[in-house]
C-alpha positions as CSV (number, residue, x, y, z in Angstrom):
1,M,0.4,0.1,0.5
2,L,1.6,3.6,-1.2
3,L,1.8,5.9,1.2
4,P,-0.6,9.1,1.6
5,Y,2.4,11.6,2.9
6,L,5.4,12.0,4.3
7,N,4.0,14.9,6.2
8,K,0.6,15.3,7.4
9,K,0.6,19.0,8.1
10,E,2.6,19.4,4.1
11,I,0.6,20.1,1.0
12,E,3.2,17.7,-0.6
13,A,3.2,17.8,-4.3
14,G,4.9,14.1,-5.7
15,C,6.2,14.9,-9.0
16,D,7.8,12.6,-11.3
17,E,9.2,12.6,-15.2
18,A,8.1,10.1,-18.2
19,G,10.3,9.5,-20.2
20,R,14.2,10.7,-19.9
21,G,15.5,7.1,-21.1
22,C,14.3,7.8,-24.5
23,L,15.5,8.3,-28.5
24,A,12.8,10.7,-29.2
25,G,9.7,13.0,-28.2
26,P,9.8,15.6,-25.4
27,V,10.5,14.6,-21.6
28,F,7.8,15.1,-19.8
29,A,6.5,15.2,-15.9
30,A,4.1,16.9,-13.7
31,A,3.6,17.3,-10.3
32,V,0.3,15.9,-8.3
33,I,-1.5,17.5,-4.3
34,L,-3.2,14.7,-3.9
35,P,-6.3,14.4,-0.6
36,T,-4.0,12.9,1.5
37,S,-7.5,10.2,1.8
38,F,-6.7,9.6,-1.3
39,R,-6.6,6.2,-2.2
40,H,-7.7,3.7,-5.1
41,S,-6.1,0.1,-5.1
42,L,-5.1,0.2,-9.0
43,L,-2.6,3.4,-7.5
44,N,1.1,2.3,-8.3
45,D,4.0,3.4,-10.2
46,S,3.5,3.5,-13.8
47,K,6.0,0.9,-14.9
48,K,4.3,-1.1,-13.1
49,L,1.0,-0.8,-14.1
50,T,-0.2,-1.8,-17.3
51,E,-0.9,0.5,-20.5
52,K,-5.3,0.1,-19.6
53,K,-4.2,0.0,-15.9
54,R,-2.3,3.6,-16.2
55,D,-5.7,4.8,-19.0
56,L,-8.4,3.9,-16.5
57,L,-6.1,6.5,-13.6
58,R,-5.6,9.1,-15.6
59,P,-8.9,10.8,-15.0
60,I,-9.5,9.4,-11.4
61,I,-6.3,11.2,-10.0
62,E,-6.9,13.8,-12.9
63,Q,-10.5,14.5,-11.8
64,E,-10.3,13.8,-7.4
65,A,-6.7,16.1,-7.1
66,I,-6.7,18.7,-5.1
67,A,-4.7,20.4,-8.1
68,W,-2.1,18.4,-10.2
69,A,-0.1,19.9,-13.5
70,V,1.8,18.4,-16.8
71,A,5.4,19.9,-18.8
72,S,7.0,18.7,-20.6
73,I,10.3,20.0,-22.3
74,N,11.9,19.4,-26.0
75,P,14.5,17.1,-28.0
76,K,16.4,20.3,-29.0
77,K,16.3,21.7,-25.2
78,I,17.5,18.3,-24.2
79,D,19.9,18.4,-26.3
80,Q,21.2,22.1,-25.0
81,I,20.4,21.4,-21.3
82,N,21.0,17.5,-21.2
83,I,17.9,15.0,-19.9
84,L,18.7,15.1,-16.9
85,N,18.1,18.5,-16.5
86,A,15.4,18.7,-18.4
87,S,14.0,17.1,-16.4
88,F,14.5,19.2,-13.3
89,L,13.1,22.0,-16.0
90,A,10.1,20.3,-16.7
91,M,9.1,18.9,-12.3
92,H,9.8,22.7,-12.0
93,R,7.1,23.9,-15.0
94,A,4.8,21.5,-13.8
95,I,5.0,22.9,-9.9
96,A,4.4,26.2,-11.5
97,K,1.5,25.3,-13.4
98,L,-0.2,24.0,-10.1
99,T,-2.8,25.6,-8.8
100,T,-2.4,25.5,-5.5
101,T,1.2,25.7,-4.1
102,P,2.6,23.4,-2.5
103,T,5.0,23.5,0.6
104,S,7.5,20.0,0.0
105,L,7.9,18.7,-2.9
106,L,8.3,15.1,-2.7
107,I,10.5,13.7,-5.7
108,D,10.8,10.9,-6.9
109,G,14.9,9.5,-7.8
110,N,17.9,10.9,-5.2
111,R,18.1,14.7,-7.3
112,F,16.4,17.7,-8.0
113,N,17.5,20.4,-7.9
114,E,15.9,23.0,-6.0
115,Y,12.8,25.5,-7.2
116,K,12.0,28.6,-5.4
117,N,13.3,27.4,-1.9
118,F,10.1,24.9,-1.4
119,P,11.5,22.3,0.7
120,Y,11.7,18.7,-1.5
121,H,12.4,15.6,-0.7
122,C,14.1,12.9,-3.2
123,I,12.9,9.8,-2.2
124,I,14.5,6.2,-4.3
125,K,11.5,4.3,-6.5
126,G,9.6,7.1,-4.6
127,D,7.0,6.1,-7.1
128,G,6.3,2.5,-5.8
129,K,5.9,4.3,-2.3
130,Y,4.2,7.8,-1.8
131,A,0.6,8.0,-3.2
132,S,1.2,11.2,-5.4
133,I,4.7,10.2,-6.9
134,A,2.8,7.5,-7.9
135,A,-0.4,9.9,-9.3
136,A,2.4,11.8,-11.6
137,S,4.2,9.2,-12.8
138,I,0.9,8.0,-14.3
139,L,0.1,11.4,-15.2
140,A,3.4,12.2,-16.9
141,K,3.3,8.6,-18.8
142,T,0.2,9.6,-20.0
143,H,0.7,12.6,-21.8
144,R,3.8,11.8,-22.8
145,D,2.2,8.3,-24.4
146,E,-1.0,10.5,-25.5
147,L,1.8,12.7,-27.5
148,M,3.3,10.1,-29.2
149,R,0.8,8.3,-30.9
150,K,-0.1,11.7,-31.8
151,L,4.1,12.0,-33.8
152,A,3.7,8.4,-34.7
153,K,1.4,9.3,-37.1
154,K,3.5,11.7,-39.1
155,F,6.5,9.9,-38.9
156,P,5.8,6.5,-39.1
157,L,8.9,4.6,-40.5
158,Y,9.7,4.9,-36.7
159,D,6.8,2.3,-35.1
160,W,6.4,5.3,-32.0
161,D,3.3,3.9,-31.6
162,T,4.6,0.9,-30.2
163,N,7.5,2.0,-29.3
164,M,7.3,5.9,-27.1
165,G,10.1,6.6,-29.0
166,Y,12.1,4.3,-26.6
167,P,15.1,2.4,-28.9
168,T,14.3,-0.7,-29.1
169,K,16.0,-2.2,-31.8
170,A,13.6,-1.3,-34.5
171,H,14.3,1.8,-33.3
172,R,17.2,2.4,-33.7
173,S,17.5,-0.1,-37.2
174,A,15.0,2.9,-38.6
175,I,16.2,5.8,-37.5
176,L,20.2,3.8,-39.4
177,K,18.1,3.9,-42.3
178,H,15.6,6.9,-42.6
179,G,17.9,9.3,-40.6
180,S,16.2,10.7,-37.7
181,S,13.2,13.1,-37.3
182,K,13.7,16.6,-36.0
183,H,12.0,14.9,-32.9
184,H,15.1,13.1,-31.4
185,R,17.6,14.4,-29.8
186,K,20.0,14.4,-31.8
187,T,22.3,13.7,-28.4
188,F,21.7,10.4,-28.1
189,R,23.3,7.8,-28.7
190,V,21.2,5.4,-31.7
191,Q,23.9,2.7,-30.9
């Protein structure tokens, strides 16, 4: 069972990203503030859920959250500032878009660039420990996958509707055969 909060007295926003390891497409991040009473039996780290379960949970999270926001950083910016900094920037942008200001941030992972002096806690594998981070992981993943499916229609050679831009063997082969698209990250190694 996921923990509902780290500190009940804080307004905690869980933050997570999706698409860090991809060869194509933006990196997405989400910030989610859940009511401390929020529970759902399916809620978990997005990587541990099927696509069907993620898609089922997304509207529930978006409806039940006190506040939620999603932001992305495009491949050109990722190439300029590197994927780690792009992930932090996407989180910052998502936090900035929240309609309720958090008093504390729960960050999935072991590193973060401070945002406006907000207190934060880096939690390794936090998306499998805290409900708000799990919810953020689901929103970041589903919003990113939705975009990659739309891009796949315009760029069918790369099978983004199935690989979502991740470095599968077929995706790497397509880049080697057809070259990269404007949605590919130029600084990421294909081989």
